[in-house]
N, C-alpha and C positions, 0 to 999 in steps of 0.2 A: 107087612103081609106076609106070613106063612105060607109057604106052597103047597104045606102038606094038607091046608085048609080048604083048599080053592083048586078046581081042577084050571088049567090054563086057558081050553078055551071059552071059559068064563070070565076071562081077564080083559081089562080094556087094552087098548093098544099102547097108553102111556103106562101102564103097569107092566106090559111087557118088554116095553124098552128098559122101563127101570132094572128088570130082572135080567135083559139081556146085557145091561153095562155092568152088571155084577156077575156076569159069565154064567149065568144059567142055561144050559144048553137046551132043557126043555121049553124053556120062553122062546129060545130061537127056533126050535122046532115047530112050534104053536104059530111064529110070525110066518114061518115057510109055507106051511099047510094052510094058512089063513088067505095068504096073497098070492102063492104060486101060481095057480091056476089062472087067474085073473090078468097076473102081467103076463104068462105067456101067450094068452088069449090076444093080448094088444100086441104083443110082439110078432103073434103068428100073422095078424091080419093086416099089418105093415110090410112084414118081409115075405109073407106065402112062404115060409120054408121053417117046417119043425125042428130041423136040426138045430138052425141057427138061432131061432127063439129059445130054445130050450138052453142053448149055449150062452145065450146073452141074459137069461133069468137064472141061471146057476151062477154065471160070474157077478151078478149083482149080489146075492146072496152070500157068496164065498167074502165078496168085498164088506159086506156089512156085519158078516161074522170077523173077519180079521180086523174092522178099524172099531169094533162093539165099544172100546173104552175110550175112546177119542172122538165118536160122530157125536155130531152136534144136529139132533133131528127133534124137531118141535111137534109135527104132525107125522106120525108113520105112513098112513096111506099116502098123503100127497107128495112124501119124500120117495117112497118105493115107486111112485107111478113117474114121477119125473126123472126118475133115476133111469127106469127103463125106456123113456124115451128119449134119452140123452144118449142111451148105449145104441137104441135103432139108427138116430142121428148118426152118430160115428161110424156104425157099421155101413151105413148107404153111402157115407162120404167116402171112408176106406175104399167100399168097392167100387165105386166111380172113379176113385183115382186109381185103382189097379187095372180098373176095365180102360181106363183110358191110357194107361200105360201098355197095357197088353196090346191094344189096338195101334199105338203108335208103334211097337216093335212089329209087330204083324206088317203093318204098313210099311216099315221100312226095310224090312227083309223081303216084302213082296218086291218094292223098288229094288232093292239090290238084285233080287231075282230078275226081276226084267231088265235090268240094266245088264247083268252077266249074259242073259239069252240075247239080247240085242247085240252085244258085244260079240258072242258066238255067233250068232248068225250071219253079221255082217263079216267076219273073218271069215265064215264057210264061204260067202257070198263073193266076196274079194278072191278068195283061192280059188275058186270055181271058175268065176272069170277070167283071172291069170292064164289057168290050166286050158281054157277054151280059145283065148286069144293066141297061145302057144301052136294050137293046132291049126290055126289059119295059116294060107299060104304068105309068105314072107311080104310079098308087095301087099296083098290085102291088110296084113297085119299092120304095116307101117302107115298105110292110110287111114285104117280105123284109129290108130292112136291119135295120128295128126287131129283127126277131125272130132273125135269123140273125148279125148283126153286132153290134148292141148288147143282145143277149140279153134282151128283154122278154117277157114272156110275153103270150098269147091275150089275157086280159082287160087288160091294161095297155096294150096297144097299141090295144084296142079304144074305150079312154078317150082315147088319145093323137089318134087318126084320126076320132074321132067316128063308129064305123061298128059294127053289132052284131059279137057274137064270131063269129057264123056267117058273116058277111061277111067279116071277117078271115080266118078260116079258109079261106073261098072262095079270097081273095085270095094268101094264101100257098100254097095247092094248086096254083094256076095259075101262082104264080112259079117255084116248084119243077119244075114238070112241063115249064115253057117252058126253064129254065136246064138242065136234064137233056137235054134235046133238043139245046141249043145248046153244051153240052160234053160231048157223047156219045164225042167221041174222047179226051178227057182221063177220062173214068170208068174206062176200062180200065187207064190208065196211073196211076192216083191212086185206088186204091181207097177211101183215107179221105174223098174228094170225096163219092163215094155215099152215105156215111153222112151227110156234112154237107148232101146235100141231098133227104134222106129227108123 
């Protein structure tokens, strides 16, 4: 069929495919004109993104032109709509994989940040506690360490420091009161510290 005798718009899909295989650019332009908007509509409805829909359609037609000499197509319309659905599915899969990876990275970073924050907070608290303990009178500090850090009972401490149990309790009460005062800013942030300083 001589292209000068017919306008491409009147050609069937089969005739356009034959012309496409013969490298006729006008036949390709007619295929594009005939199916571009319909393919775009399918992609846009599925993806709700004009840009992505346009890119997928352009990619499809670029592939069609690039493989025009070897491509095996029986029904042009069926091929094109199957091809765009294939690209839509691939895009969605790749997006999910990317989103999943990004989420994993965000969560990993978040966990790392949280761990770092916890470590810094722990270090700050430890340093503040040590500083506060240094401010305690020597005997009160010793009794506090034996009670809260080494977990001795009042009677055991009494024997170790050679003081009455009543005196031990006095020093312990005094040291706890002073530490609560020194660490008041941390008591709001670290509730368990309040229990430890009871």
